[in-house]
C-alpha positions as CSV (number, residue, x, y, z in Angstrom):
1,M,78.3,63.6,-61.3
2,L,81.5,65.1,-60.2
3,T,83.6,62.0,-60.7
4,S,82.6,60.9,-64.2
5,V,84.0,62.3,-67.4
6,N,80.6,63.0,-68.8
7,G,79.4,64.7,-65.5
8,K,82.4,67.0,-65.5
9,A,81.9,67.9,-69.1
10,L,78.3,68.7,-68.4
11,L,79.2,70.9,-65.4
12,Q,81.7,72.8,-67.5
13,R,78.8,73.8,-69.8
14,I,76.6,75.2,-66.9
15,P,77.3,78.8,-66.0
16,K,78.8,78.8,-62.5
17,E,76.2,81.3,-61.4
18,R,73.6,78.6,-61.9
19,V,75.1,75.7,-60.0
20,L,73.8,74.6,-56.6
21,V,75.4,71.7,-54.6
22,E,73.4,69.1,-52.7
23,S,73.7,65.7,-51.3
24,D,71.4,62.7,-51.9
25,F,72.3,61.3,-48.5
26,P,71.8,58.5,-47.6
27,H,70.9,57.2,-51.1
28,V,74.3,57.8,-52.7
29,R,77.1,55.4,-51.9
30,T,80.8,55.6,-52.7
31,N,82.8,52.4,-52.2
32,G,79.8,51.0,-50.3
33,V,79.6,53.9,-47.9
34,S,76.8,56.4,-47.8
35,V,77.9,59.9,-48.9
36,S,77.3,62.4,-46.1
37,P,76.2,66.0,-46.6
38,L,79.6,66.9,-45.0
39,E,81.1,65.7,-48.3
40,I,80.0,69.0,-49.9
41,Q,83.4,70.6,-49.0
42,G,84.9,68.0,-51.3
43,M,82.5,68.9,-54.0
44,I,83.5,72.5,-53.7
45,G,87.2,71.5,-54.2
46,I,86.3,69.6,-57.4
47,L,84.2,72.5,-58.7
48,A,87.1,74.8,-58.0
49,G,89.4,72.7,-60.1
50,L,86.8,72.5,-63.0
51,W,86.3,76.3,-62.8
52,K,90.0,77.0,-62.4
53,M,89.4,79.3,-59.4
54,P,90.4,79.2,-55.7
55,V,88.3,77.0,-53.3
56,E,87.4,80.0,-51.2
57,E,86.1,81.9,-54.2
58,T,84.2,78.8,-55.4
59,G,82.6,78.5,-52.0
60,S,81.6,82.2,-52.1
61,Q,80.2,81.7,-55.6
62,L,78.0,78.8,-54.4
63,R,76.9,80.8,-51.4
64,R,75.8,83.6,-53.6
65,N,74.0,81.1,-55.9
66,F,72.0,79.8,-52.9
67,Q,71.2,83.4,-51.8
68,D,70.1,84.4,-55.3
69,S,68.0,81.3,-55.7
70,G,66.0,82.0,-52.5
71,A,67.1,78.6,-51.1
72,L,68.5,79.7,-47.7
73,G,69.8,76.2,-46.9
74,F,73.1,75.3,-45.3
75,F,75.2,78.2,-46.5
76,A,72.9,81.0,-45.4
77,N,72.5,79.4,-41.9
78,A,76.2,78.9,-41.6
79,E,76.9,82.6,-42.0
80,H,74.8,83.4,-38.9
81,K,76.7,81.1,-36.5
């Protein structure tokens, strides 16, 4: 979704306060290689560019989105390490 023109256009229509990132690992492949959940940092960089905001601020926004959604997931656990 983050690499296609249509996907980027769709993401720009969604309020950034409603976006959550995730990985379909191991089902998604790029150039024949499974996309790892570790690729989320790259997704944050792409979203930062689309939203025209710094990567750190984008990561903070996504972290708030997870917390607000009740899905504790990766970001909530990472803060406690």
